[in-house]
Phi, psi and omega in degrees: 000132182248010178227162171268116178304324180296312182290318178297324177294321177297319180294316178301314181302316181296318182290322178295319178295319179297319179296317180296316180298318179297331179279355178074028182248143170278167179296326178294317180294320178294321177301320179295319178298329182269353188060037178233168181282161175300328182295328177297316178295316181299318180298321179292325186273351179248353179055036180287339180212171181298130184288149172269118186298325179296320178296319179297318179300317179296320178298314181298318179295319180295329181269001177075024179281131182222180172062216185299324181297318179300311182295320181296320181286326176294319176297320179298318179295320179297318177298317182293335181273353181296150174259128181274166181301330184295338181290339177292340180266354180287140000265019188286338183258351178088148184294327185293316179291327176298322179298316180292323177298321178297312181296325182289335183295117178082003181294147177271316176222149174229123175239130187229140170247126179235125184259346189232317185233167174292133183296151185303324182291349180242006185282144170279159178303320181294321179292315178300317180299316180298317182288320180290325177295321178292321179297324178294319178301323180282353179079027184261013179233150177293163186304322185269008181298136181238121179300318182292322176294322179296320178295318178297318180294321179295325176297322175298316180298317182293328179295335178304327180291340182270353180299145177305326179256021182293164184284160167278136185237130178225138178227135169261117187246121179299142176302330177301319180293338179273321186272328185277137180291123174245004178199182178297156184305317182292321178292317181296316180298315179296323179297314181295322177295322179298316179298315180298315180297317181297313181295328183284328189250346180252111184293343181269357181244130183231125179242125181236126179269132178260108183295153176295317183267071178212148178256126176275144183310128180060018178059035175288122181240132178288146179263349179195167176289152180201165179228149177238136183231139169239154185224156173279181171063023174084003177291149185289153170293154184228141168243125177248116186255125184270112175252178184296325187243347183201169175247129180264125183252118181247134177234348177288140186302318183288341176275324182283325187305316181298325179289322177297322181290314180293327176296317179301319181293320179291321178298319179295329182274345185286165176293161175294169179301313183294319179292326179294318178297321178296320178296318179299316181291321178297317180294324178297319177290319184295322179302314181290323179297316179297322181293319178296321179295320178296321181296330180262004177070027180249000000 
C-alpha cells in the first residue's frame, strides 16, 4: 500500500463536500436524490468510517461528475476503503498505534516532537515491552491487548523506514526524554545507544536533542508531543497530536500550520546532529554509572 487510507479518506470527504456545496444541495437534499438518508451523505463527508465505494459512485453520478474527475475520486474511494496490515493486529496492538501505522503508510516525510519518551519508530523491543507493561498497570490498554503483539506490530512500523520509497524521518527529542529513566537502566542505556547508532548510520533518519537550557524563538512552548506528515499525490499534510487519552488528527491547513511553525522553532533551537548523538551516548553511559553507584550505596 502506498497511501494512508485515513488521509485519503479525509481528502475524499473534503472533495465530496465541496462538490455537493457547489451543486447548491444540502446533505438532506442530496440524500433524497439518492434515496438514501442524510446520515449516509454525512458519513461520507466526515470520514468517520471506511467509505463504501458504491455509495461514492452514486453520489458522483447524482452530482453529474464525469470523466477524469470521476475516475480520480473513485480511485480515491478505493484507496480509502483499503484495509492496512495493522488491522491484522487488532485489537492486540491498540487503536492508537493502529492510527500511527495508518498515517505512516505512504508518507513522504515524518517530523516528530517527543517530550517524554523515545518515539515508537526508534524503540527497541525491550524498551517497548517496558513501556507497554507500565501502560497496562496504569489501565491504559484494552483487555485483549498483547505486549508481544504490540512489539511485533511496532517492528512492522519500523520496517516502513527501510523501504526504498520510505519516508525521511526527523525527530526533535527533549533532553528530558533522554536523561529521565523510562525503563530499567540497562534497557534505557541500550535504547539510547540504538537511537545514536541509527541516527549516525541511516542518512534518512535525523535525531535532534532539544536541551533543557535553551530558549525557543519567541518562547513558543509545545503543550504535548505531536507528529507532522506530508504525502505525495496531493494528499493533505497532517498533524497528529498526542494527548493523555487520545490522538487528535488534523488535516485542515489552518490547524496543521501552528504545529509546523512550533516544530520549526524547536528544530532551530535544538543541538546539531553530531552534538545530539554525543548527548545520547553520554546519557547512555551516565545511566549505567548512576545505577552502579546506587548498587554500591554511593
